[in-house]
N, C-alpha and C positions, 0 to 999 in steps of 0.2 A: 484740878482745873479751877480757875478763878471764878468766883461767884460775886455778882454785884447785887446790892439791895436797892430797889427802886420803889416808887409808889405807883399804884394804878392810876392812870389818867382819868378814869371814870369815877371811882369811889374813894381813892386815896389809900387803899389797903396796901400793906407792904408786899413786895414781890421779891423773891430770890431768883435771879436769872444767871445762868451760866454764860461764860464769856462769848461764845459764838452763836448763841440762840438769837433768832430774829423775830420770832412770833411766840407769844404766850397767851394763856387764858387766865384771867384773874380767878382765884379760888373763891372769892367772896361774891362778886357780881356777875361772873361768867362773861365779862367783856373780852372780846378778841383784841389783843394789843400788839402793836409792832414796836420793837425796840430800836431806837435810833441812837447811833453813836457818832458824835461830831466832836472832833478835837478831844478835849478832856471831859466833855459832858456826855452823860448817858441818860436817856429819859424814855418813857413809854408814851405812845399815842394810840388812840383808838383807830382801828383799821376801818376803811370805808366799807359800808355794807353794800353788798351786791343787791340790786333791786330784785324783789321777789319774782316779778314777771320774767325777768331775764333768766333766773335760775330754773324756773319751770320750763321755759322754752329750751334751755340747754338740756335739762333732764329728758324732755321729749325727743330732742334731736339724738341724744345718746341712745335712748330706747329704740328709736327707728334704725339707727346704725346697727345696734345689736341684733335686732330682728332681721335686717337685711343680711347681715353676716350669717345668722342662723339659717336663713333660707338658702344662701349660697352653699353653706356646708352640707345641708340636707340634699341639695341637688347634686353636689359632687359625690356624696356618699352613695346616692342612688345610681349614678352613672357607673360607679365601680362595682356595686353589688349586683347590678343588673346583669353583668357578665356571667355571674354564677348560674343564672337561669337559662342562658342562651343555648341553643342547639346548633350544631354544625351541619351544613348541607354537604352534598357530595363534592361540590366545587370549593369547599372550605369557607363558604360564606356563613355568617352567624345571623341567626334570627330568633325572634321570640317564639317560644313553644306555644302551640295552639291546641285547643281541645279537638278542633276539626282534624288536624294532622294525626293525633293519637287515635281518634275514632276511625279515621280512614285506614290507618295501618291495621287496626284490629279487624275491621271488616274484610280487608284483603287477606289477612292471615287466616281468618276463619273460612273464607272462600277457598283458599289453597288446601286447607285441611279437608274440607268437604269433597273437593275434587280428587284429592289423593285417596281418600277412603273409597269413593265411588269407582275410580279407575282401578284401584288395587283389588277391589272386591270382584270386579268383572274380568280383570286380566291378571292372573296370578304371576305371570312372568315380569310384570311391571312393578311388583311389590317392592323390590329393593329401591327402585327409583322413587316410589311413592313414600317410602320411609324417609328418604332424604328430604323430600318436599315437606313432609310432616315435621321433621326436625327443624328445617328452615322456618316453617310457619310458627313453630313454638318460639323460636328465637325472635321472630318478628313480633309475636304477641308480647314478649318481654320488653322489647324496644317500644312498643306501643304503650304499654303500661308505664314505662319510664317517662315517655313523652307526656302522658296524661298527668303523672305526678308532678313533673316539672311545670307544666302549664298551670296546675292548681297552685303550686308554691309561688310561681311568678305572679299569678293573679292576686293572691293574698298579700304578697310583698308590695305589689304596685298599689293596691288599695290602701295599705298602711301608709306608704309614701305620699299618696295623694291626700289622705286625711291629715297627715302632719303638715303638708304644704298648705292645705286649705286653712288650718288652724293658725299658722304663722301669718299667712296673708290677711286673715281676719283681724289678728292682733295688730298687724302693720296698718291696715285700713282704719282701725279704731284710733290709732295714734295720730294718723293724718287728719281724721275728722275732728278729733278734739283739738288739734293744733289749729285747724282752720276756724273752729268756733272761737278759740281764744283770741286769735288775731282779728276776727270779725268783731268781737266784743270791744276790743281796744280801738278799732277804727271808726 
């Protein structure tokens, strides 16, 4: 590949530039240079410096966009993972598990067991039916425990999601506040 030797437009130091390169940094003075090729002449020129205030504003805009995207990804991930904790009703509807539902099922199951024992003790010919009720109540207790565990997991996952969301919103708010302070200082 063809290499051209030029001089730095800022300090005059020699530069070795490959044929298709458009921008270089001088090894001696660290100037950012643009390589111009016109007809048979090739020369370097210092690039325009971007004003500091503009780069800071761009950095903050990029940070806000990144935080907004992070917030959107977090919300989408929560919508998907929330399904893992949902319980299905008899009609197929999905709902968030609640401690109340689990405790209510536990209370009903215990009531059925107490009734089965009381009836079975006083009426021996009902014992086979009462054993069925007792077995059903035990299954109901297992379902109640499962609902309580799901409610606990959902509650912990939701609290974690809310904390992450709060943290992102706080960082997003701080970038907006610092941006409004910067623009107020210039105005």
